[in-house]
VOBA-1610 file (N, C-alpha, C; in pm, whole numbers, padded with zeros to 5 digits, always signed):
BEGIN
Met+00086-00118+00000Met+00000+00000+00000Met+00089+00123+00000Thr+00060+00217-00091Thr+00143+00335-00107Thr+00140+00420+00018Gly+00257+00463+00061Gly+00268+00551+00178Gly+00273+00478+00309Ser+00246+00349+00309Ser+00249+00275+00436Ser+00393+00248+00476Pro+00421+00244+00604Pro+00559+00219+00650Pro+00602+00077+00615Arg+00733+00060+00594Arg+00786-00073+00563Arg+00778-00162+00686Pro+00747-00289+00665Pro+00744-00380+00781Pro+00878-00379+00852Ala+00873-00403+00981Ala+00995-00396+01063Ala+01101-00493+01014Gln+01055-00615+00967Gln+01154-00714+00926Gln+01223-00676+00795Leu+01168-00579+00720Leu+01230-00537+00594Leu+01315-00413+00610Arg+01301-00344+00723Arg+01381-00223+00743Arg+01519-00262+00796Pro+01626-00206+00738Pro+01760-00237+00791Pro+01776-00181+00931Arg+01839-00258+01015Arg+01863-00210+01150Arg+01962-00095+01147Arg+01953-00009+01249Arg+02040+00108+01251Arg+02188+00069+01257Ser+02219-00039+01327Ser+02359-00081+01336Ser+02413-00122+01200Gln+02327-00189+01119Gln+02370-00228+00985Gln+02391-00106+00898Thr+02299-00009+00907Thr+02313+00112+00827Thr+02439+00188+00865Arg+02462+00202+00996Arg+02581+00272+01042Arg+02709+00201+00997Arg+02707+00068+00999Arg+02824-00008+00958Arg+02855+00014+00811Arg+02750+00017+00728Arg+02771+00039+00585Arg+02824+00179+00559Gln+02771+00277+00632Gln+02817+00414+00613Gln+02963+00427+00654Gln+03001+00364+00764Gln+03140+00372+00809Gln+03234+00303+00711Ala+03189+00190+00656Ala+03273+00119+00560Ala+03293+00200+00433Ala+03189+00278+00395Ala+03197+00357+00272Ala+03282+00481+00290Thr+03285+00536+00411Thr+03356+00663+00433Thr+03492+00645+00497Thr+03522+00528+00552Thr+03650+00507+00619Thr+03756+00469+00516Pro+03868+00542+00511Pro+03974+00508+00416Pro+04038+00374+00451Ile+04086+00306+00349Ile+04150+00176+00368Ile+04295+00195+00408Phe+04335+00127+00514Phe+04474+00135+00560Phe+04560+00043+00474Arg+04661+00098+00408Arg+04749+00020+00321Arg+04887+00011+00387Pro+04931-00111+00425Pro+05061-00124+00493Pro+05177-00070+00413Glu+05172-00083+00279Glu+05287-00036+00201Glu+05300+00115+00203Arg+05194+00185+00247Arg+05201+00330+00257Arg+05204+00375+00403Ala+05247+00287+00490Ala+05243+00316+00632Ala+05335+00433+00666Ser+05290+00515+00760Ser+05366+00628+00810Ser+05330+00643+00957Pro+05407+00719+01033Pro+05369+00740+01174Pro+05227+00793+01188Gln+05186+00885+01099Gln+05051+00937+01107Gln+04948+00828+01077Gly+04981+00745+00976Gly+04888+00638+00941Gly+04875+00535+01051Ile+04984+00505+01119Ile+04979+00408+01228Ile+04894+00463+01343Arg+04911+00592+01373Arg+04829+00651+01479Arg+04681+00649+01439Trp+04654+00675+01311Trp+04515+00670+01265Trp+04457+00531+01286Ala+04537+00426+01256Ala+04489+00290+01272Ala+04461+00258+01419Gln+04546+00310+01509Gln+04527+00283+01651Gln+04403+00352+01707Glu+04361+00459+01643Glu+04247+00535+01694Glu+04114+00489+01635Thr+04113+00384+01553Thr+03990+00341+01488Thr+03953+00199+01530Asp+03967+00170+01659Asp+03937+00035+01707Asp+03793-00005+01679Asp+03698+00083+01713Asp+03557+00050+01694Asp+03525+00030+01547Thr+03576+00120+01464Thr+03551+00107+01320Thr+03608-00024+01267Trp+03727-00060+01315Trp+03789-00184+01269Trp+03706-00305+01310Arg+03660-00308+01433Arg+03583-00423+01478Arg+03452-00437+01402Glu+03387-00324+01373Glu+03256-00329+01309Glu+03266-00345+01157Ser+03371-00289+01096Ser+03379-00289+00949Ser+03499-00367+00897Gly+03614-00350+00961Gly+03735-00409+00906Gly+03738-00560+00914Glu+03708-00616+01031Glu+03717-00760+01049Glu+03624-00837+00956Pro+03497-00795+00940Pro+03411-00868+00845Pro+03465-00863+00702Ile+03522-00750+00663Ile+03577-00739+00528Ile+03695-00833+00510Val+03785-00836+00611Val+03901-00924+00603Val+03857-01071+00597Ala+03757-01107+00677Ala+03707-01244+00676Ala+03650-01281+00540Gln+03579-01187+00478Gln+03522-01212+00346Gln+03632-01229+00241Leu+03732-01141+00245Leu+03842-01150+00149Leu+03920-01280+00167Arg+03937-01321+00292Arg+04009-01446+00318Arg+03932-01566+00263Ala+03799-01562+00278Ala+03717-01673+00229Ala+03716-01678+00076Glu+03726-01562+00012Glu+03721-01557-00135Glu+03858-01579-00198Ala+03964-01572-00121Ala+04099-01581-00177Ala+04125-01720-00234Val+04193-01724-00347Val+04233-01850-00409Val+04371-01888-00355Arg+04379-01999-00289Arg+04504-02041-00226Arg+04574-02146-00312Lys+04701-02122-00336Lys+04782-02214-00415Lys+04900-02259-00330Leu+04909-02388-00309Leu+05018-02442-00229Leu+05149-02428-00304Pro+05258-02404-00234Pro+05389-02395-00300Pro+05425-02525-00370Asp+05511-02515-00470Asp+05558-02635-00540Asp+05626-02730-00442Gly+05599-02856-00459Gly+05660-02957-00373Gly+05580-02988-00248Ser+05466-02922-00228Ser+05388-02943-00105Ser+05339-03087-00093Glu+05293-03146-00204Glu+05243-03283-00198Glu+05356-03381-00164Ile+05474-03356-00217Ile+05588-03444-00187Ile+05624-03433-00039Leu+05626-03312+00013Leu+05656-03293+00155Leu+05552-03362+00243Phe+05425-03352+00203Phe+05318-03415+00280Phe+05334-03567+00281Ser+05373-03624+00167Ser+05386-03770+00158Ser+05499-03823+00247Ala+05596-03738+00278Ala+05711-03783+00358Ala+05687-03772+00508Val+05579-03709+00549Val+05556-03682+00691Val+05549-03809+00776Pro+05472-03913+00738Pro+05466-04032+00824Pro+05603-04093+00851Ala+05686-04103+00746Ala+05820-04160+00765Ala+05907-04069+00852Glu+05889-03937+00841Glu+05965-03843+00925Glu+05932-03866+01072Ile+05804-03879+01102Ile+05762-03900+01242Ile+05819-04031+01296Gln+05811-04136+01215Gln+05863-04266+01259Gln+06014-04261+01280Ala+06085-04190+01190Ala+06231-04180+01203Ala+06270-04109+01331Cys+06202-04000+01362Cys+06233-03925+01484Cys+06199-04007+01608Ala+06089-04082+01603Ala+06053-04166+01717Ala+06158-04275+01741Leu+06206-04336+01634Leu+06309-04439+01647Leu+06439-04381+01702Ala+06475-04261+01655Ala+06596-04197+01706Ala+06581-04162+01853Gly+06461-04120+01892Gly+06436-04088+02032Gly+06448-04209+02123Gln+06425-04329+02067Gln+06438-04452+02144Gln+06580-04510+02138Gly+06669-04441+02064Gly+06806-04490+02052Gly+06822-04605+01955Arg+06723-04629+01871Arg+06731-04737+01772Arg+06791-04677+01644Trp+06921-04653+01648Trp+06987-04574+01544Trp+06986-04641+01407Gln+07002-04771+01405Gln+07004-04840+01276Gln+06869-04828+01207Asp+06761-04851+01282Asp+06627-04839+01224Asp+06595-04694+01188Ala+06641-04601+01272Ala+06615-04460+01245Ala+06685-04416+01116Ser+06807-04465+01094Ser+06880-04431+00972Ser+06808-04486+00849Ala+06761-04609+00859Ala+06689-04669+00746Ala+06562-04591+00715Lys+06491-04548+00820Lys+06368-04472+00798Lys+06399-04334+00741Ala+06509-04273+00785Ala+06548-04143+00730Ala+06582-04154+00582Gln+06640-04266+00542Gln+06668-04287+00400Gln+06539-04302+00321Gln+06435-04359+00382Gln+06304-04364+00316Gln+06249-04224+00294Val+06269-04137+00393Val+06225-03997+00379Val+06297-03932+00262Ala+06429-03951+00257Ala+06508-03891+00149Ala+06464-03944+00013Gln+06429-04073+00007Gln+06382-04130-00119Gln+06250-04066-00161Ala+06160-04046-00067Ala+06032-03982-00099Ala+06052-03838-00146Leu+06146-03768-00084Leu+06171-03628-00120Leu+06241-03614-00255Ser+06301-03722-00305Ser+06371-03714-00433Ser+06275-03687-00548Phe+06147-03717-00531Phe+06049-03693-00637Phe+06011-03545-00648Gly+06056-03465-00553Gly+06026-03321-00558Gly+06124-03241-00640Gly+06230-03303-00687Gly+06328-03233-00770Gly+06395-03119-00695Ala+06410-03006-00765Ala+06483-02893-00708Ala+06409-02830-00590Thr+06276-02844-00586Thr+06199-02778-00479Thr+06225-02841-00343Thr+06258-02969-00338Thr+06283-03037-00210Thr+06428-03081-00197Lys+06514-03030-00283Lys+06654-03074-00285Lys+06725-03045-00154Gly+06713-02923-00104Gly+06781-02888+00020Gly+06730-02967+00139Tyr+06599-02988+00148Tyr+06541-03063+00259Tyr+06581-03210+00250Arg+06592-03261+00129Arg+06638-03399+00112Arg+06782-03414+00163Gly+06866-03314+00137Gly+07002-03317+00190Gly+07005-03323+00341Phe+06911-03252+00406Phe+06902-03254+00552Phe+06874-03395+00603Trp+06781-03467+00538Trp+06747-03601+00584Trp+06856-03702+00551Leu+06927-03682+00444Leu+07042-03768+00416Leu+07150-03750+00522Tyr+07167-03626+00566Tyr+07266-03600+00671Tyr+07223-03668+00801Leu+07094-03658+00837Leu+07046-03727+00956Leu+07066-03877+00944Ala+07037-03931+00826Ala+07056-04076+00806Ala+07202-04114+00826Gly+07294-04030+00779Gly+07436-04058+00797Gly+07479-04052+00942Ile+07432-03951+01014Ile+07468-03938+01156Ile+07412-04054+01237Trp+07289-04092+01210Trp+07229-04203+01283Trp+07296-04335+01246Ala+07338-04350+01121Ala+07412-04470+01082Ala+07546-04476+01154Tyr+07608-04360+01173Tyr+07735-04355+01247Tyr+07713-04395+01393Arg+07603-04348+01452Arg+07573-04387+01591Arg+07551-04538+01600Ala+07483-04593+01499Ala+07460-04738+01499Ala+07591-04813+01486Ala+07681-04764+01398Ala+07811-04831+01381Ala+07894-04820+01508Ser+07885-04706+01576Ser+07960-04688+01701Ser+07912-04783+01809Asn+07784-04822+01801Asn+07729-04915+01899Asn+07748-05060+01857Gly+07820-05082+01746Gly+07851-05219+01703Gly+07744-05285+01622Ala+07663-05207+01549Ala+07559-05266+01465Ala+07623-05348+01354Pro+07584-05474+01337Pro+07650-05559+01238Pro+07601-05539+01095Ala+07479-05490+01079Ala+07420-05482+00945Ala+07488-05373+00864Ala+07477-05384+00732Ala+07542-05288+00642Ala+07486-05148+00659Ser+07354-05139+00689Ser+07292-05007+00701Ser+07347-04931+00820Gly+07413-05000+00914Gly+07470-04931+01029Gly+07620-04924+01025Ser+07681-04961+00914Ser+07827-04962+00905Ser+07881-04821+00893Leu+08008-04806+00930Leu+08073-04675+00922Leu+08088-04629+00778Ala+08116-04723+00687Ala+08129-04687+00546Ala+07998-04632+00491Asn+07888-04693+00532Asn+07757-04644+00487Asn+07729-04506+00543Ala+07768-04482+00667Ala+07747-04350+00727Ala+07823-04243+00650Arg+07948-04273+00615Arg+08027-04176+00539Arg+07967-04152+00401Ala+07917-04258+00339Ala+07857-04243+00206Ala+07733-04154+00213Leu+07654-04168+00318Leu+07534-04086+00333Leu+07570-03939+00356Ile+07675-03914+00435Ile+07719-03776+00458Ile+07767-03714+00327Arg+07843-03790+00248Arg+07888-03741+00118Arg+07769-03709+00028Gln+07670-03796+00029Gln+07552-03775-00054Gln+07476-03650-00009Ala+07472-03627+00122Ala+07407-03507+00173Ala+07479-03382+00125Glu+07612-03384+00127Glu+07690-03268+00081Glu+07668-03242-00067Gln+07657-03348-00146Gln+07635-03331-00289Gln+07493-03283-00319Thr+07398-03328-00237Thr+07259-03288-00260Thr+07235-03143-00221Ala+07287-03104-00104Ala+07272-02966-00056Ala+07401-02890-00083Glu+07450-02897-00204Glu+07580-02840-00240Glu+07582-02689-00218Gly+07693-02643-00159Gly+07710-02499-00139Gly+07631-02443-00023Thr+07576-02528+00064Thr+07496-02479+00177Thr+07559-02524+00308Trp+07477-02535+00410Trp+07522-02565+00545Trp+07595-02698+00555Ala+07565-02794+00466Ala+07619-02930+00479Ala+07772-02931+00475Arg+07831-02839+00400Arg+07977-02837+00389Arg+08044-02786+00515Tyr+07968-02721+00602Tyr+08026-02663+00723Tyr+08005-02751+00846Met+07939-02864+00829Met+07919-02955+00941Met+08048-03033+00968Pro+08074-03069+01093Pro+08197-03144+01124Pro+08197-03281+01056Leu+08315-03323+01012Leu+08329-03453+00946Leu+08327-03565+01048Leu+08288-03682+01002Leu+08297-03800+01087Leu+08444-03836+01109Pro+08475-03905+01218Pro+08615-03944+01243Pro+08673-04023+01126Ala+08800-03995+01093Ala+08873-04063+00985Ala+08808-04041+00849Met+08732-03935+00836Met+08666-03903+00709Met+08741-03789+00641Glu+08784-03811+00519Glu+08861-03710+00447Glu+08772-03592+00408Ala+08834-03475+00403Ala+08761-03356+00361Ala+08715-03373+00217Pro+08593-03332+00185Pro+08542-03349+00049Pro+08615-03258-00049Ala+08620-03301-00173Ala+08679-03218-00278Ala+08591-03096-00303Leu+08654-02986-00339Leu+08578-02864-00367Leu+08495-02882-00493Pro+08374-02822-00497Pro+08299-02820-00623Pro+08379-02748-00731Ala+08342-02769-00855Ala+08419-02715-00967Ala+08429-02563-00961His+08318-02494-00924His+08323-02348-00922His+08410-02297-00807Asp+08407-02366-00692Asp+08493-02326-00581Asp+08640-02349-00615Asp+08667-02463-00678Asp+08804-02495-00716Asp+08860-02390-00812Gln+08778-02351-00909Gln+08822-02249-01004Gln+08838-02114-00937Ala+08748-02079-00846Ala+08756-01950-00777Ala+08884-01940-00695Val+08917-02046-00622Val+09039-02045-00540Val+09162-02032-00627Ala+09167-02110-00736Ala+09284-02106-00823Ala+09301-01968-00887Thr+09189-01908-00932Thr+09196-01777-00997Thr+09237-01669-00898Ala+09178-01672-00778Ala+09210-01571-00678Ala+09357-01582-00633Met+09404-01704-00613Met+09544-01723-00573Met+09640-01676-00681Asn+09607-01703-00806Asn+09691-01658-00917Asn+09695-01505-00923Leu+09581-01442-00895Leu+09575-01295-00894Leu+09661-01238-00782Leu+09653-01298-00664Leu+09728-01247-00549Leu+09879-01262-00569Arg+09920-01365-00641Arg+10063-01384-00665Arg+10119-01276-00757Lys+10035-01223-00845Lys+10081-01127-00945Lys+10081-00983-00895Ile+10008-00956-00787Ile+09994-00818-00739Ile+10090-00795-00622Ala+10163-00685-00629Ala+10251-00648-00518Ala+10167-00611-00396Pro+10217-00636-00274Pro+10138-00606-00153Pro+10086-00463-00148Gly+10169-00367-00183Gly+10123-00229-00180Gly+10012-00202-00279Gln+10023-00259-00399Gln+09920-00241-00500Gln+09791-00313-00460Leu+09807-00428-00395Leu+09689-00503-00349Leu+09610-00421-00247Asp+09680-00363-00149Asp+09613-00281-00048Asp+09541-00163-00113Lys+09603-00103-00214Lys+09543+00011-00281Lys+09416-00030-00356Arg+09424-00143-00429Arg+09307-00188-00505Arg+09191-00227-00413Leu+09224-00296-00304Leu+09118-00334-00210Leu+09058-00210-00143Gly+09143-00113-00108Gly+09092+00010-00046Gly+09002+00087-00140Asn+09043+00098-00267Asn+08960+00167-00366Asn+08827+00095-00388Met+08832-00038-00387Met+08709-00116-00404Met+08611-00090-00290Ile+08661-00094-00167Ile+08575-00073-00051Ile+08516+00068-00051Glu+08598+00167-00084Glu+08547+00304-00090Glu+08442+00318-00199Gly+08464+00253-00313Gly+08367+00259-00421Gly+08234+00197-00383Leu+08238+00090-00305Leu+08115+00024-00263Leu+08040+00103-00156Lys+08102+00208-00102Lys+08034+00296-00008Lys+07959+00408-00079Glu+07985+00424-00210Glu+07923+00532-00286Glu+07790+00488-00345Thr+07716+00585-00396Thr+07591+00554-00465Thr+07597+00591-00612Ala+07699+00662-00654Ala+07712+00701-00795Ala+07760+00582-00877Ala+07702+00565-00996Ala+07737+00452-01082Ala+07884+00453-01119Ser+07941+00571-01140Ser+08080+00582-01183Ser+08176+00526-01079Ala+08136+00521-00952Ala+08220+00466-00846Ala+08175+00326-00805Tyr+08044+00305-00798Tyr+07992+00179-00744Tyr+08009+00062-00840Glu+07977+00081-00967Glu+07980-00030-01061Glu+08120-00087-01083Pro+08226-00004-01102Pro+08360-00062-01113Pro+08402-00137-00986Ala+08362-00085-00869Ala+08396-00153-00744Ala+08326-00287-00734Leu+08204-00294-00786Leu+08128-00419-00786Leu+08200-00524-00871Thr+08249-00483-00985Thr+08324-00574-01072Thr+08455-00617-01007Gln+08524-00523-00939Gln+08647-00558-00868Gln+08620-00662-00759Leu+08507-00650-00692Leu+08471-00748-00590Leu+08460-00887-00651Gly+08396-00896-00768Gly+08385-01025-00836Gly+08521-01080-00875Ile+08612-00993-00918Ile+08747-01038-00955Ile+08820-01096-00835Phe+08810-01028-00720Phe+08877-01078-00600Phe+08811-01204-00545Leu+08689-01233-00588Leu+08623-01358-00552Leu+08658-01470-00649Gly+08752-01442-00738Gly+08799-01545-00830Gly+08712-01566-00951Ala+08628-01467-00984Ala+08538-01480-01098Ala+08591-01403-01218Glu+08543-01440-01334Glu+08563-01360-01455Glu+08454-01253-01451Ala+08489-01133-01406Ala+08390-01029-01379Ala+08406-00914-01477Asn+08292-00861-01523Asn+08294-00744-01611Asn+08155-00683-01616Lys+08147-00562-01669Lys+08019-00496-01692Lys+07981-00516-01838Pro+07869-00582-01866Pro+07829-00604-02005Pro+07798-00472-02074Ser+07828-00466-02202Ser+07798-00347-02281Ser+07657-00357-02338Gly+07602-00242-02377Gly+07468-00239-02434Gly+07365-00188-02336Thr+07248-00155-02387Thr+07140-00101-02304Thr+07063-00214-02236Gly+07005-00181-02121Gly+06925-00278-02048Gly+07004-00393-01990Arg+07135-00375-01973Arg+07218-00481-01919Arg+07246-00457-01771Cys+07286-00562-01702Cys+07311-00553-01559Cys+07441-00476-01533Asp+07466-00448-01406Asp+07584-00371-01368Asp+07712-00454-01365Ser+07700-00584-01338Ser+07820-00667-01333Ser+07781-00814-01344Thr+07864-00891-01413Thr+07846-01036-01419Thr+07970-01103-01361Trp+07947-01207-01281Trp+08056-01284-01222Trp+08041-01428-01269Cys+08139-01478-01340Cys+08132-01614-01394Cys+08252-01695-01350Trp+08226-01807-01288Trp+08331-01902-01254Trp+08326-02011-01361Gly+08386-01979-01476Gly+08374-02066-01592Gly+08227-02079-01629Asn+08189-02200-01666Asn+08047-02229-01688Asn+07993-02320-01578His+08057-02309-01459His+08013-02388-01344His+07910-02312-01261Leu+07926-02179-01251Leu+07836-02098-01170Leu+07843-01953-01219Trp+07725-01891-01233Trp+07718-01751-01275Trp+07642-01670-01170Ala+07683-01545-01156Ala+07610-01450-01072Ala+07594-01321-01151Val+07472-01271-01155Val+07441-01145-01222Val+07401-01044-01115Val+07464-00927-01115Val+07441-00829-01009Val+07387-00700-01070Glu+07275-00654-01019Glu+07214-00526-01060Glu+07200-00441-00934Ala+07261-00323-00935Ala+07262-00237-00816Ala+07170-00118-00835Lys+07091-00091-00732Lys+07005+00027-00727Lys+07038+00105-00600Ser+07166+00134-00582Ser+07211+00193-00456Ser+07173+00339-00442Asp+07122+00402-00549Asp+07081+00542-00536Asp+06942+00554-00477Gln+06872+00443-00460Gln+06738+00448-00406Gln+06741+00472-00255Glu+06631+00524-00203Glu+06625+00557-00061Glu+06567+00441+00021Pro+06611+00425+00146Pro+06563+00313+00228Pro+06413+00315+00252Asp+06351+00433+00250Asp+06208+00440+00277Asp+06125+00424+00151Gly+06187+00393+00038Gly+06113+00374-00086Gly+06078+00227-00108Val+06023+00198-00226Val+05989+00061-00263Val+06048+00031-00400Met+06069-00097-00427Met+06127-00139-00553Met+06025-00123-00665Ala+06064-00058-00773Ala+05974-00035-00885Ala+05956-00163-00966His+05840-00173-01029His+05808-00291-01109His+05907-00309-01223Lys+05949-00200-01286Lys+06041-00209-01400Lys+06176-00266-01357Asp+06216-00238-01233Asp+06343-00292-01184Asp+06336-00444-01169Ile+06220-00493-01125Ile+06202-00637-01110Ile+06202-00705-01246Arg+06131-00646-01342Arg+06127-00704-01476Arg+06266-00706-01539Gln+06346-00605-01510Gln+06478-00594-01572Gln+06569-00710-01534Val+06562-00754-01407Val+06656-00858-01362Val+06615-00998-01406Asn+06488-01018-01439Asn+06441-01153-01465Asn+06503-01218-01588Asp+06548-01138-01685Asp+06602-01194-01809Asp+06755-01194-01813Gln+06821-01142-01710Gln+06965-01121-01720Gln+07045-01250-01732Leu+07005-01356-01662Leu+07078-01482-01674Leu+07060-01543-01813Arg+06941-01530-01870Arg+06920-01581-02005Arg+07003-01503-02107Ile+07014-01371-02086Ile+07098-01290-02174Ile+07245-01331-02161Leu+07289-01356-02038Leu+07427-01399-02016Leu+07453-01535-02082Lys+07356-01623-02076Lys+07369-01754-02142Lys+07390-01736-02292Ser+07315-01642-02351Ser+07331-01614-02494Ser+07468-01552-02523Asp+07511-01460-02437Asp+07642-01397-02457Asp+07756-01500-02457Arg+07745-01595-02366Arg+07853-01694-02352Arg+07834-01814-02444Lys+07723-01812-02521Lys+07694-01920-02616Lys+07694-02056-02546His+07627-02057-02431His+07616-02180-02352His+07473-02232-02361Lys+07456-02363-02357Lys+07324-02421-02380Lys+07230-02401-02262Val+07282-02409-02141Val+07197-02400-02022Val+07259-02305-01921Ile+07176-02256-01830Ile+07225-02176-01717Ile+07277-02273-01611Pro+07401-02259-01566Pro+07455-02353-01467Pro+07369-02361-01341Asp+07360-02481-01288Asp+07283-02503-01166Asp+07341-02420-01052Gly+07254-02353-00977Gly+07298-02270-00865Gly+07321-02126-00900Ser+07317-02090-01029Ser+07337-01951-01069Ser+07222-01864-01020Phe+07248-01735-01003Phe+07146-01647-00946Phe+07166-01503-00992Thr+07062-01423-00973Thr+07066-01279-00997Thr+07044-01209-00864Ala+07128-01110-00833Ala+07114-01032-00710Ala+07078-00889-00747Leu+06966-00841-00695Leu+06923-00703-00713Leu+06952-00630-00582Ile+07055-00547-00581Ile+07104-00483-00458Ile+07039-00347-00442Ser+06972-00327-00329Ser+06902-00201-00307Ser+06876-00184-00158Pro+06874-00058-00109Pro+06837-00035+00031Pro+06687-00033+00051Thr+06609-00043-00056Thr+06464-00034-00045Thr+06405-00171-00016Arg+06275-00172+00011Arg+06205-00298+00032Arg+06127-00332-00094Leu+06092-00459-00107Leu+06017-00506-00222Leu+05870-00474-00200Gly+05811-00402-00290Gly+05670-00366-00276Gly+05631-00266-00380Gly+05504-00227-00382Gly+05459-00128-00476Gly+05454-00178-00618Thr+05445-00313-00636Thr+05441-00370-00769Thr+05300-00418-00800Pro+05264-00425-00928Pro+05131-00473-00964Pro+05107-00613-00912Arg+04982-00646-00887Arg+04948-00777-00835Arg+04993-00886-00932Gly+05057-00988-00880Gly+05102-01099-00962Gly+05244-01084-01012Ser+05304-00964-01002Ser+05441-00948-01048Ser+05535-01003-00943Arg+05645-01058-00987Arg+05739-01117-00894Arg+05873-01131-00962Thr+05977-01148-00879Thr+06108-01174-00937Thr+06113-01319-00983Gly+06206-01347-01073Gly+06222-01483-01122Gly+06269-01576-01012Glu+06264-01706-01041Glu+06298-01806-00940Glu+06444-01799-00898Leu+06531-01742-00984Leu+06673-01735-00952Leu+06714-01596-00907Ala+06617-01508-00880Ala+06649-01370-00844Ala+06633-01349-00694Tyr+06727-01274-00635Tyr+06725-01246-00493Tyr+06747-01098-00470Leu+06700-01049-00357Leu+06710-00907-00324Leu+06796-00889-00201Pro+06928-00862-00216Pro+07009-00827-00100Pro+06973-00687-00054Arg+06943-00670+00075Arg+06905-00540+00128Arg+07027-00471+00186Leu+07066-00355+00130Leu+07175-00277+00186Leu+07131-00217+00318Arg+07210-00236+00421Arg+07182-00169+00549Arg+07244-00030+00540Ser+07163+00064+00498Ser+07217+00195+00461Ser+07238+00284+00581Gly+07357+00348+00584Gly+07386+00447+00686Gly+07436+00572+00620Arg+07385+00602+00502Arg+07441+00712+00425Arg+07392+00847+00471Arg+07472+00948+00434Arg+07439+01086+00467Arg+07361+01148+00354Arg+07261+01226+00386Arg+07182+01293+00283Arg+07256+01416+00234Ala+07255+01434+00104Ala+07317+01551+00043Ala+07210+01647-00003Ala+07252+01769-00035Ala+07155+01871-00075Ala+07096+01841-00211Ala+07178+01787-00304Ala+07131+01762-00439Ala+07045+01637-00441Pro+06923+01644-00495Pro+06838+01526-00500Pro+06886+01429-00605Ser+06857+01301-00584Ser+06897+01201-00682Ser+06806+01209-00803Arg+06861+01174-00916Arg+06785+01177-01039Arg+06693+01057-01044Pro+06564+01076-01069Pro+06473+00961-01070Pro+06505+00867-01184Gly+06478+00738-01159Gly+06502+00637-01262Gly+06648+00604-01272Gly+06684+00540-01382Gly+06824+00510-01406Gly+06872+00392-01326Gly+07001+00369-01334Gly+07058+00251-01270Gly+07114+00282-01136Cys+07234+00233-01113Cys+07295+00246-00981Cys+07337+00389-00953Gly+07372+00464-01055Gly+07436+00593-01033Gly+07343+00709-01031Arg+07401+00826-01054Arg+07332+00954-01056Arg+07265+00980-00923Gly+07327+00940-00815Gly+07264+00955-00684Gly+07349+01032-00589Arg+07319+01015-00461Arg+07390+01087-00357Arg+07516+01011-00319Arg+07614+01084-00271Arg+07730+01021-00211Arg+07696+00985-00067Gly+07765+00890-00014Gly+07741+00857+00126Gly+07792+00720+00159Gly+07768+00678+00282Gly+07828+00554+00329Gly+07733+00438+00333Ser+07689+00388+00220Ser+07610+00267+00219Ser+07701+00152+00259Arg+07673+00088+00370Arg+07765-00011+00422Arg+07770-00134+00332Leu+07882-00205+00343Leu+07902-00321+00258Leu+07814-00438+00299Ser+07774-00445+00426Ser+07700-00561+00472Ser+07564-00566+00405Val+07525-00686+00362Val+07397-00703+00296Val+07325-00820+00360Arg+07195-00820+00346Arg+07113-00932+00394Arg+07040-00988+00274Ile+07072-01109+00235Ile+07014-01167+00115Ile+06890-01245+00152Arg+06784-01220+00080Arg+06662-01297+00097Arg+06601-01320-00041Pro+06523-01429-00059Pro+06459-01449-00186Pro+06364-01337-00216Gly+06368-01289-00339Gly+06284-01175-00374Gly+06154-01214-00435Arg+06096-01323-00386Arg+05970-01361-00445Arg+05856-01306-00366
//
């Protein structure tokens, strides 16, 4: 009937109306744009958050499409054997625990590169437990000392270049041979040191360290290449546009591509174009060296004092790209840095050499 009031059950309650109005007028807090003022604003909106924010977050969480990381199914399949192996080790049944740990490693082998490091961990456990069994006089082959050493060697080869090489060796166990890239790096670096006079060496190292404290490309990039040379690599700055700042190659055993954005400010974020730029650098290097494949273990390092963020949804660094974060302690200069560009055209100052490497995904 025209003009008649709406039934009570059809009228929105005042709390619902107020909640909708608050949700429509309250700005969204974005962590990537956080500031002291923004944090204070968030702390002062407790009621608004409880009434509007939490329901929205719950809805977004329910609607989100979740994708498990690669290798998740393989890791899940190994869980029962992991539990049994740890239980056996806890009971001091070292021979059985070693055998069960080898079952875990076998299951993890189907994960390929995604579970390679974790498989090395379980091979190492299997070797240590086999050694304990051999020390207790276990007669079976799975508990022999030779088998324990073989498992430790296998762990080192599986988790090559990681923590496994720094673990103490078993008694009467010879030190493992260096990987090909390490062997070449040591030989190249030693040959370089023999050719340089002590005074000249101190000067070159001093100039390199001072250059790595700068933010200008004219100082930073040559120092970056010098660092690669002293690490025993064939290091240089590739020519041409859109190329990285330095490449370090230990033959065709291991490659490192380094792109520096040291002129950026610590309170900024990494631009999307910078992420896209590094993703193709290893493939370009492969073409330059006329090599069929990128050596296993090769990586790209994007060096910057900024944090990763401010990129379009879905953008990410490649699987071999990492973001070392410069712990910057530089002094601000009066002249502003030029926007865009590479490592240079920035402020002078003391960006410290220490970096923290994390995957940039």
